[in-house]
C-alpha positions in Angstrom: 47.4 0.8 -28.2 43.9 0.6 -30.0 43.8 0.4 -33.9 42.5 3.4 -35.9 38.6 3.5 -35.8 35.9 5.3 -37.8 34.2 7.6 -35.2 31.3 9.9 -35.5 30.7 12.6 -33.1 27.3 14.3 -32.9 27.8 17.6 -31.5 31.3 17.8 -32.5 31.6 21.5 -32.9 30.8 22.1 -29.4 32.6 22.6 -26.2 33.3 19.0 -25.2 32.7 17.7 -28.8 35.5 19.7 -30.5 38.1 18.8 -27.7 37.2 15.1 -28.2 37.4 15.5 -32.1 41.0 16.8 -31.3 42.2 13.9 -29.1 40.4 11.2 -31.8 42.3 12.7 -34.6 45.6 13.0 -32.6 45.4 9.2 -31.8 44.8 8.5 -35.6 41.1 7.8 -35.8 39.2 8.7 -38.9 36.4 11.5 -37.8 32.9 12.2 -38.8 31.1 15.3 -37.1 27.6 15.9 -37.4 26.5 19.2 -35.8 23.9 22.2 -36.7 26.7 24.6 -36.1 29.9 25.1 -38.1 33.3 24.3 -36.2 34.9 27.2 -34.7 38.2 26.1 -36.1 37.9 23.0 -38.5 40.2 20.2 -37.6 42.2 19.0 -40.9 41.1 15.7 -41.9 37.8 15.8 -40.1 34.5 15.4 -42.2 31.9 18.0 -41.1 28.3 17.5 -41.8 25.9 20.4 -41.2 22.6 19.2 -39.9 20.1 19.1 -37.2 19.9 15.8 -35.0 16.4 15.5 -36.0 17.1 15.4 -39.7 17.2 11.7 -40.2 18.8 12.1 -43.6 21.7 13.9 -42.3 22.0 11.5 -39.5 21.9 8.6 -41.8 24.7 10.4 -43.9 27.0 10.3 -40.8 26.0 6.9 -39.0 26.4 4.5 -41.8 28.2 0.8 -42.3 31.6 1.2 -41.6 31.6 3.3 -38.6 33.0 1.8 -35.3 31.8 4.1 -32.7 29.3 6.8 -32.4 30.0 9.5 -29.5 26.4 11.1 -29.3 27.1 14.6 -27.4 24.6 16.6 -29.5 22.1 18.0 -27.0 20.3 21.2 -26.0 22.0 22.1 -22.8 22.4 25.1 -20.4 19.9 26.7 -17.9 19.3 29.4 -20.1 18.5 27.1 -22.8 16.0 24.4 -21.1 14.2 27.3 -19.6 13.6 29.0 -22.9 13.5 26.1 -25.2 11.8 23.0 -23.3 10.5 21.5 -26.3 13.5 21.4 -28.1 15.2 20.0 -25.0 12.7 16.8 -25.3 12.9 16.5 -28.7 16.7 16.8 -29.4 18.0 15.0 -26.1 15.4 12.3 -26.0 13.2 11.6 -29.3 16.5 12.0 -31.8 18.6 9.6 -29.6 16.4 6.9 -30.7 17.5 7.5 -34.3 21.1 7.6 -33.5 20.6 4.3 -31.8 18.8 2.8 -34.6 21.4 3.9 -37.2 24.2 2.9 -34.8 22.7 -0.7 -34.6 22.1 -1.1 -38.1 25.9 0.1 -39.0 27.4 -2.3 -36.1 28.8 0.7 -34.3 29.2 0.9 -30.4 27.5 4.0 -28.9 29.1 6.3 -26.2 25.9 8.4 -24.8 27.1 11.5 -23.1 24.7 12.1 -20.0 24.8 14.3 -17.1 25.1 14.5 -13.3 21.4 16.3 -13.8 19.7 12.8 -14.0 20.1 12.5 -10.3 18.3 15.7 -9.9 18.1 16.5 -6.2 18.7 13.3 -4.6 20.2 14.2 -1.1 22.0 11.0 -0.7 25.4 12.2 -1.8 27.8 11.1 -3.4 25.8 9.7 -5.7 26.6 6.2 -7.3 25.6 5.2 -10.7 22.5 3.4 -9.7 21.4 6.2 -7.3 17.9 7.3 -7.0 16.5 10.1 -9.2 14.7 12.9 -7.0 13.0 15.7 -9.2 10.6 18.3 -8.8 7.3 18.9 -10.4 6.8 18.6 -14.2 5.4 22.2 -14.4 9.1 23.4 -13.6 10.9 23.6 -17.1 14.3 23.1 -14.9 13.6 19.4 -14.9 12.9 19.0 -18.7 16.6 18.5 -19.1 17.1 15.9 -16.5 14.2 14.1 -17.6 15.1 14.1 -21.2 18.6 12.6 -20.7 17.2 10.1 -18.3 15.1 8.9 -21.0 17.8 9.0 -23.5 19.7 6.6 -20.9 16.6 4.1 -20.6 16.5 4.0 -24.5 20.3 3.4 -24.5 19.9 0.5 -21.9 17.0 -0.8 -23.4 18.9 -1.1 -26.9 21.6 -3.0 -24.9 19.4 -5.5 -23.3 16.7 -6.1 -26.2 18.5 -5.4 -29.2 22.1 -6.2 -28.5 23.5 -2.9 -29.1 26.9 -2.2 -27.9 26.5 0.8 -25.8 27.8 2.7 -22.8 26.8 5.8 -21.0 29.3 8.6 -19.5 27.8 11.3 -17.0 29.6 14.6 -17.0 30.1 16.6 -13.6 30.4 20.2 -14.3 32.9 20.1 -17.0 34.7 23.2 -17.7 37.8 24.4 -19.9 38.6 26.4 -23.0 35.8 27.2 -25.7 33.0 26.7 -23.3 29.8 28.9 -23.7 30.0 31.7 -21.4 26.7 30.7 -19.8 28.1 28.5 -16.8 29.8 29.4 -13.6 33.4 29.0 -14.7 33.1 30.1 -18.4 30.8 33.0 -17.4 32.9 34.2 -14.7 36.0 34.0 -16.6 34.4 35.8 -19.5 33.0 38.5 -17.2 36.3 39.3 -15.4 38.2 39.4 -18.6 35.7 41.9 -19.9 35.9 43.9 -16.8 32.4 43.2 -15.6 31.1 42.3 -12.3 31.4 38.6 -11.3 28.3 37.1 -10.5 27.1 34.9 -7.7 23.9 33.2 -7.4 22.0 32.9 -3.9 25.2 33.6 -1.9 27.2 30.9 -3.7 26.5 28.2 -1.1 25.8 25.5 -3.3 28.6 23.0 -4.0 29.7 21.4 -7.4 32.5 18.9 -8.2 34.4 20.7 -11.3 35.8 18.5 -13.8 38.6 19.9 -16.2 37.6 18.9 -19.9 40.9 17.1 -20.9 39.9 14.6 -17.9 36.3 14.2 -19.3 37.7 13.3 -22.7 40.1 10.8 -21.3 37.1 9.1 -19.1 35.0 9.2 -22.4 37.7 7.6 -24.4 38.2 4.9 -21.8 34.7 4.1 -21.7 34.6 3.7 -25.5 37.5 1.5 -25.7 37.0 -0.8 -22.6 35.5 -4.1 -23.5 33.7 -4.3 -20.3 32.1 -1.0 -20.5 28.9 -2.2 -22.7 25.7 -1.7 -20.8 27.3 0.3 -18.0 26.8 3.9 -17.0 29.9 5.9 -15.5 30.1 9.1 -13.5 32.9 11.1 -15.2 33.5 13.7 -12.5 35.8 15.0 -9.6 34.9 14.0 -6.2 36.4 17.4 -4.8 33.5 19.4 -3.6 33.5 23.3 -4.0 31.2 26.1 -3.3 30.2 27.8 -6.2 31.3 31.2 -4.2 35.0 29.8 -4.0 35.1 28.9 -7.6 34.0 32.4 -8.3 36.6 33.7 -5.8 39.4 31.8 -7.5 38.3 33.3 -10.9 38.7 36.7 -9.3 42.0 35.8 -7.9 43.5 34.5 -11.3 42.1 37.3 -13.2 42.3 40.6 -10.6 38.7 40.7 -10.6 37.3 42.1 -7.3 33.4 43.1 -8.0 31.2 40.6 -7.2 27.2 40.8 -7.4 24.9 38.4 -5.6 21.8 37.6 -7.6 18.6 35.8 -6.3 17.5 33.2 -8.8 13.8 33.3 -7.8 13.8 37.1 -8.7 16.1 36.6 -11.9 14.9 33.2 -13.3 11.4 32.9 -12.0 9.4 29.9 -10.4 10.2 27.6 -13.2 13.8 27.4 -12.0 15.1 25.4 -9.0 18.7 25.2 -8.1 20.5 22.1 -6.4 22.1 22.4 -3.1 24.9 19.5 -3.8 26.2 17.7 -6.8 28.7 15.1 -5.8 29.5 11.9 -7.8 31.1 8.8 -6.8 33.5 8.1 -9.4 34.9 4.7 -7.9 33.3 2.7 -10.7 35.2 4.5 -13.4 38.4 3.9 -11.3 37.6 0.1 -10.9 36.8 -0.7 -14.3 38.1 1.9 -16.7 41.2 2.8 -14.5 40.1 6.6 -14.7 40.2 9.4 -12.3 40.3 13.0 -12.6 44.1 14.3 -12.6 43.4 18.2 -13.1 43.2 20.2 -9.6 40.5 23.1 -9.8 43.2 25.9 -9.6 45.3 24.4 -12.4 42.2 24.1 -14.7 41.0 27.5 -13.9 44.6 29.0 -14.6 44.9 26.9 -17.9 41.2 28.1 -18.9 42.1 31.8 -18.1 45.3 31.6 -19.9 43.3 30.3 -23.0 40.7 32.9 -22.7 43.1 36.0 -22.7 43.9 35.0 -26.2 40.5 34.0 -27.5 39.1 37.5 -28.7 36.3 35.6 -30.5 35.4 34.0 -27.1 35.4 37.2 -25.2 33.2 39.1 -27.8 30.4 36.5 -27.2 27.4 37.2 -25.0 27.7 36.0 -21.6 24.1 35.3 -20.7 24.8 36.3 -17.3 23.0 38.3 -14.9 23.8 42.0 -14.1 
C-alpha cells in the first residue's frame, strides 16, 4: 500500500480525469484539479481550480512545491474538436505541456502524461509496440493535428526525463469508454442515441476495428504507472488487445438497449477531405503486463452493460448534444 500523496490532475473534471480523481480520493490521496470546466459532481475534499491550461498563473497555483505527482490529462480531444479547433489542439496538447513539465520539475513532482493510440497514426504493422513507427497523412489534413500534438508532448516528456532528470512516464490510452464520456465517440454516442430513441450511426459500413478499454481498467493502468519505481522514462500502451469491428460494437449497443434502426454514414461526405479514418488500431500491451502487472479485466459486453445501466439514470448526460450524424 502506497502512502497518501498530493496529486494534481489537469483535466480532472473530464471523463477519464473524473474517474481518476475518485480513485485517488478513495485511496486516501490529497487531490487538486485544474480544469477549464467545473466538475459535474464535485468530489468531497478535492480542491478545484478553474482555469485554462495555457494560463500559467493558474497552472502554478496548482503545481507547486509539495505536490508529489501530476496526472496531465487535460487536452483537446475528439474528431469534432480537432477538425474544428486545430489551433487549440496544438496550443493546449503540445505548447501548454511544456509549462506543466517545467512546473513539475521545479516542484519535484512525478508526471504521468496521458497520451493516445493516435500517435501511431496509420501504421499497418499491428499490434503496435510502444516503440512502433508513426505513419501519418499529410499536414493539410487536420485529422493529424491531434496525433502530432500528442506525439510532440511525448517528445517533450522524454526530453525532460533525459536532459533535465524529470521523473515522468507516459500512458497511451486505446479507445477508453464508460460512464460520463462525452457522447461524441462510438460507444458513448451509440448509447446516447439509442436511449434517446434515435437511429444508431455506423461510419463507412463499420468495418474498421478498434480495441475498446473500459475506463476502470484504464485508471488502474494509470495508477500503476504512477506508482511503479521502474516506470520513469517509459511509455505504456494501456488498452485491450481484443480487436472488434465498430459495426459489432454498435450491434452490441443495439442488443443491450433494444435499438434496431442503424444508419450508415460516408465520412468523406459528412466530414470532408480533412478527415481520414484508420482501418485498425491494436496495441501490444505486453510491456504494461511485464512491468506494471497490468492487464484489462473488463470484457466488452460487461463494460457496455455497466455503461448502459449508468446512462439510463443520467438525465443530464442524455440531455447533451451527441455530435453524431443523422
